[in-house]
C-alpha positions in Angstrom: -0.8 -28.2 1.2 -0.9 -24.6 -0.2 1.0 -21.6 1.1 -1.9 -20.3 3.1 -2.6 -23.7 4.7 1.1 -23.9 5.5 1.1 -20.5 7.1 -2.0 -21.3 9.1 -0.5 -24.5 10.4 2.8 -22.8 11.4 1.0 -19.9 13.1 -1.4 -22.3 14.9 1.6 -24.3 16.2 3.3 -21.2 17.4 0.1 -20.0 19.1 -0.2 -23.2 21.0 3.5 -23.2 22.0 3.4 -19.6 23.1 0.0 -19.4 24.8 -0.8 -23.0 25.7 -4.1 -23.1 23.9 -5.6 -23.0 20.4 -6.6 -19.8 18.6 -10.3 -19.0 18.2 -10.1 -16.7 15.2 -8.0 -16.4 12.0 -8.0 -13.3 9.8 -6.2 -12.7 6.5 -5.5 -9.3 5.0 -3.6 -8.9 1.7 -0.9 -6.6 0.6 -1.5 -4.4 -2.4 0.1 -3.1 -5.5 -0.8 0.4 -6.7 -1.1 0.3 -10.4 -1.2 4.1 -10.9 -1.9 7.1 -8.6 1.2 7.5 -6.5 1.6 10.2 -3.8 -1.9 11.5 -4.6 -3.9 10.1 -1.7 -2.8 12.6 1.0 -3.8 15.4 -1.5 -7.3 13.8 -1.7 -6.6 12.6 -5.2 -7.2 9.5 -7.3 -5.6 6.1 -6.9 -5.9 2.7 -8.6 -4.6 -0.2 -6.5 -5.5 -3.8 -6.3 -5.1 -6.3 -3.5 -2.7 -9.1 -4.2 -2.4 -12.8 -3.4 0.1 -12.3 -0.6 -1.4 -12.1 2.9 -0.8 -11.2 6.5 -2.4 -13.7 8.9 -3.5 -12.9 12.4 -4.5 -15.8 14.8 -6.2 -14.6 17.9 -8.0 -15.6 21.1 -9.4 -13.5 24.0 -6.7 -12.6 26.6 -6.7 -11.7 30.2 -8.3 -8.4 31.2 -7.1 -5.6 29.0 -3.7 -7.1 28.2 -2.5 -7.8 24.7 0.3 -10.3 24.0 1.5 -10.4 20.4 4.1 -12.6 18.7 5.2 -12.0 15.1 6.9 -14.9 13.4 8.9 -12.5 11.2 9.8 -9.7 13.6 11.2 -9.4 17.0 10.6 -9.0 19.9 7.3 -10.4 21.2 5.3 -7.7 22.9 2.9 -7.2 25.8 0.8 -4.1 26.1 -2.1 -2.7 28.1 -5.1 -1.3 26.2 -5.4 1.4 28.8 -1.8 2.7 28.3 -1.1 2.9 24.6 2.0 4.7 23.5 4.3 4.4 20.5 7.5 2.5 21.1 9.0 2.7 17.6 8.8 -1.0 16.4 6.4 -3.2 14.5 4.1 -3.4 17.5 3.0 0.2 17.0 0.7 -1.1 14.3 -1.0 -3.4 16.9 -1.2 -0.5 19.3 -2.5 1.8 16.6 -5.3 -0.6 15.7 -6.4 -0.7 19.4 -6.0 3.1 19.6 -8.2 3.7 16.5 -11.0 1.4 17.7 -10.9 2.9 21.2 -11.1 6.4 19.8 -14.3 5.4 18.1 -15.8 4.5 21.5 -15.4 0.7 21.2 -14.5 -1.2 24.4 -11.9 -3.8 23.5 -10.9 -6.9 25.3 -7.4 -8.3 25.9 -6.1 -10.6 23.2 -3.4 -13.1 22.4 -2.1 -12.7 18.8 0.2 -14.6 16.5 1.1 -12.8 13.3 2.8 -14.1 10.1 3.0 -12.5 6.7 4.0 -13.2 3.1 3.9 -9.5 2.3 7.6 -8.4 2.2 8.4 -5.7 4.8 9.7 -2.4 3.3 8.8 -3.5 -0.2 6.2 -0.9 -1.1 3.5 -3.7 -1.1 1.9 -2.3 2.0 2.8 -4.8 4.7 1.9 -2.2 7.3 -1.6 -1.7 6.0 -2.1 -5.5 5.8 -1.0 -5.8 9.4 -3.2 -2.9 10.5 -6.3 -4.2 8.7 -5.9 -7.8 10.0 -5.3 -6.6 13.6 -8.3 -4.2 13.6 -10.5 -7.0 12.3 -9.2 -9.4 15.0 -9.7 -6.9 17.8 -13.2 -6.0 16.6 -14.3 -9.6 16.3 -12.9 -10.5 19.8 -14.9 -7.6 21.2 -18.1 -8.8 19.5 -18.1 -5.9 17.0 -19.5 -6.5 13.5 -17.6 -3.9 11.5 -17.9 -3.6 7.7 -14.7 -4.0 5.6 -14.9 -0.2 5.0 -15.1 0.5 8.7 -12.1 -1.8 9.3 -10.2 0.1 6.6 -11.1 3.5 8.1 -9.9 2.3 11.6 -6.6 0.9 10.1 -6.0 4.2 8.5 -6.5 6.1 11.7 -4.1 3.7 13.4 -1.3 4.1 10.8 -1.7 7.8 10.1 -2.8 9.2 13.5 -1.1 6.8 15.9 2.0 5.5 14.2 2.5 8.9 12.6 3.0 8.1 8.9 0.5 10.7 7.8 -0.6 8.5 4.9 -3.8 8.5 2.9 -6.5 5.8 2.7 -5.1 4.0 -0.4 -3.4 1.1 1.4 -6.0 0.0 4.0 -8.9 0.5 1.5 -7.1 -1.8 -1.0 -6.4 -4.4 1.6 -9.9 -4.4 3.1 -12.0 -3.8 -0.1 -10.1 -5.6 -2.8 -11.9 -7.8 -5.4 -10.4 -10.7 -7.3 -9.4 -9.8 -10.9 -10.3 -6.1 -10.3 -8.5 -2.9 -9.4 -10.2 -0.2 -7.3 -10.5 3.4 -8.4 -10.6 5.2 -5.1 -11.4 8.9 -4.8 -9.5 9.9 -1.7 -11.7 13.0 -1.3 -15.2 11.5 -1.1 -13.8 8.0 -0.4 -15.9 6.4 -3.2 -14.7 3.1 -4.6 -15.4 1.8 -8.1 -14.4 -1.6 -9.4 -12.2 -1.7 -12.5 -12.2 -5.1 -14.2 -8.8 -6.4 -15.2 -10.1 -9.6 -16.7 -8.7 -13.0 -15.6 -5.8 -14.1 -17.8 -5.9 -10.8 -19.8 -2.8 -9.3 -18.2 0.0 -10.4 -15.9 1.5 -8.3 -13.1 5.1 -8.8 -12.2 6.6 -7.2 -9.0 10.3 -7.0 -8.6 12.0 -6.0 -5.3 14.9 -3.5 -5.6 16.5 -4.9 -2.4 16.3 -1.4 -0.9 13.9 -1.2 2.0 12.4 1.9 3.5 10.5 3.2 6.6 7.6 5.4 5.7 7.4 7.1 9.1 10.7 8.8 8.5 12.1 11.5 6.4 11.2 11.7 2.8 7.5 10.7 2.9 6.6 13.4 5.5 8.7 15.9 3.6 6.6 15.3 0.5 3.4 15.7 2.4 4.8 19.1 3.7 5.9 20.1 0.3 2.4 19.5 -1.2 0.9 21.7 1.5 3.5 24.4 0.9 2.9 24.3 -2.9 -0.8 24.9 -2.3 -0.1 27.7 0.1 2.1 29.5 -2.4 -0.4 28.9 -5.1 -3.1 30.6 -3.0 -0.8 33.4 -2.1 -0.1 34.0 -5.8 -3.8 33.9 -6.6 -3.5 30.8 -8.8 -5.4 28.5 -6.4 -8.8 29.6 -5.1 -8.8 30.6 -1.4 -11.2 27.7 -0.7 -8.8 25.1 -2.3 -8.2 22.3 0.2 -5.4 20.4 -1.5 -3.6 20.1 -4.8 -6.6 18.0 -6.0 -8.3 21.3 -6.5 -5.9 22.4 -9.2 -5.9 21.4 -12.9 -3.4 20.8 -15.7 -4.6 24.0 -17.3 -3.1 25.9 -14.4 0.4 24.5 -14.7 1.9 27.5 -16.6 0.6 29.9 -13.9 1.9 27.6 -11.2 5.3 27.4 -12.8 5.6 31.1 -12.7 4.3 31.4 -9.2 6.0 28.5 -7.3 9.6 27.8 -6.3 10.9 25.2 -8.8 10.9 22.3 -6.4 7.4 23.0 -5.2 6.2 23.3 -8.8 7.6 19.9 -9.7 5.8 18.4 -6.7 2.5 20.0 -7.7 2.9 19.0 -11.3 3.3 15.4 -10.4 0.2 15.3 -8.2 -2.0 17.2 -10.8 -0.9 15.1 -13.7 -0.9 11.8 -11.7 -4.6 12.3 -11.0 -5.2 12.5 -14.8 -3.1 9.4 -15.3 -5.4 7.4 -13.1 -8.4 7.8 -15.3 -6.3 7.5 -18.5 -5.0 4.1 -17.2 -8.5 3.0 -16.3 -9.9 3.9 -19.7 -7.1 2.1 -21.4 -7.5 -1.1 -19.4 -11.3 -1.2 -19.8 -10.8 -0.8 -23.5 -8.3 -3.6 -23.6 -5.5 -1.3 -24.9 -2.6 -2.5 -22.8 -0.1 -0.6 -24.9 -1.8 2.7 -23.9 -2.0 1.6 -20.3 1.7 0.8 -20.3 2.5 4.2 -21.8 0.7 5.7 -18.8 2.8 3.7 -16.4 6.0 4.8 -18.1 4.9 8.5 -17.9 4.1 8.0 -14.2 7.5 6.6 -13.6 9.2 9.6 -15.3 7.2 11.9 -13.1 8.1 10.0 -9.9 11.7 10.1 -10.9 12.0 13.6 -12.1 9.2 15.7 -10.5 8.7 13.9 -7.2 12.2 12.5 -6.8 11.3 9.4 -5.0 13.1 6.8 -7.2 16.5 5.2 -6.7 19.0 3.8 -9.2 17.9 0.3 -8.5 14.2 1.2 -9.2 15.2 3.0 -12.4 17.2 0.0 -13.6 14.4 -2.5 -12.9 11.9 -0.3 -14.9 14.4 0.1 -17.8 14.9 -3.6 -18.0 11.2 -4.3 -17.9 10.4 -1.7 -20.6 13.1 -3.1 -22.9 11.8 -6.7 -22.6 9.4 -7.9 -25.4 5.9 -8.4 -24.0 6.2 -5.8 -21.2 3.9 -2.9 -21.9 5.2 -0.6 -19.1 6.8 -0.4 -15.8 7.0 1.9 -12.8 7.9 1.9 -9.1 4.9 1.0 -6.9 4.5 2.3 -3.4 6.0 5.5 -2.0 9.5 4.9 -3.5 12.9 5.4 -2.0 13.2 1.6 -2.5 10.7 -1.2 -2.5 9.3 -2.6 -5.7 8.6 -2.0 -9.3 5.4 -3.1 -11.2 5.5 -4.5 -14.7 2.4 -4.8 -16.9 3.1 -7.8 -19.1 1.4 -10.0 -21.7 0.7 -13.3 -19.8 2.4 -15.4 -22.4 5.6 -13.3 -22.1 5.7 -13.2 -18.3 8.4 -15.8 -17.8 10.7 -14.3 -20.4 10.2 -10.8 -19.0 11.0 -12.0 -15.5 14.2 -13.7 -16.8 15.3 -10.5 -18.6 14.7 -8.4 -15.5 16.6 -10.9 -13.2 19.6 -11.3 -15.5 19.9 -7.7 -16.4 19.7 -6.5 -12.7 22.2 -9.2 -11.7 24.6 -7.9 -14.4 24.3 -4.4 -12.9 24.2 -5.1 -9.2 25.7 -8.6 -8.7 22.4 -10.1 -7.3 19.1 -11.2 -8.7 16.1 -9.3 -7.5 13.2 -11.2 -5.8 10.4 -11.2 -8.3 6.8 -12.4 -8.1 3.9 -12.8 -10.4 0.9 -11.4 -8.4 -2.9 -11.7 -9.0 -5.5 -9.1 -8.1 -7.1 -10.7 -5.0 -10.1 -10.4 -2.6 -9.8 -8.1 0.4 -9.6 -9.1 4.0 -11.6 -12.0 5.3 -11.8 -14.6 8.1 -10.5 -18.1 7.7 -11.3 -21.4 9.4 -8.9 -21.7 12.2 
């Protein structure tokens, strides 16, 4: 029995034990790894994620009236909520509430539901456990209500739930990757016009390793919102100095050619934030071109440059993330490394020759253990299909 079958069997048993009947629907939504394009989505920039073969599962059946009962096999406590009285409570269930809020805001009439949730996407890892949960719950609510939403519509609703209801203020990267992913492909997403283009990675051509720093984070607090605010402040100062056009909407509207003028006009911290976003957008297309051409050495160089920018200009790295990247970059067969996700903890990504994957993983584990006294959790991940229904 494979991992997915084991998770389904465990969740099905929990559903019967909790609710006294069998589920009628099963939905899977994957986590994601962002290959390049970090902290650009909320400035309407470019991103290049792929869904990965680690899923969140939601088993569901219609409930009584407008009441939702939800049990997570990984998080406590179980919750009950009324669809007519949705409010944030500050725990994992806000993502369930946010999914219902988003669909209700679109005019959809939902029905009550019983839900059991389980996940192999590590929480607080930067692999988008929150978006996987939001996408899976939106899909389940929609199907129970008889709605036939497209994967894109599911992603849009999950984004409204996380950004507008939970209050993260995030962009569309995570839910789009979770809902629209394609096996053996990355997605080039333009966060301004919301266009999505497939970028073939080629089965067996490249290996992706993900290492967990052991430092978890909460996106709805502190640093993430601060960076969103700083990007807006950088644009405002650039407009006031006449560097950015009055009609500029975000830092996406500025180019690398304007960096000298921006450096003269902006406070140093805001300039560094702007430089990261502007150059990171260029790195997305540089990485895509390198991968399509089969030049993994060039692609790895883009990752390393992106990591330098995240560490120095955007200041979202940690010593643990820095160490993981340094270990990966020093290992033969690893083309490049960087943190993936928003930073302040979570995971690193390593672009590796498939034949060298085991040796690179060993080098990262042993080197990190020598520095921190513990081995980091580490996974080989594959680009996977986006969200779907499963036989329950």
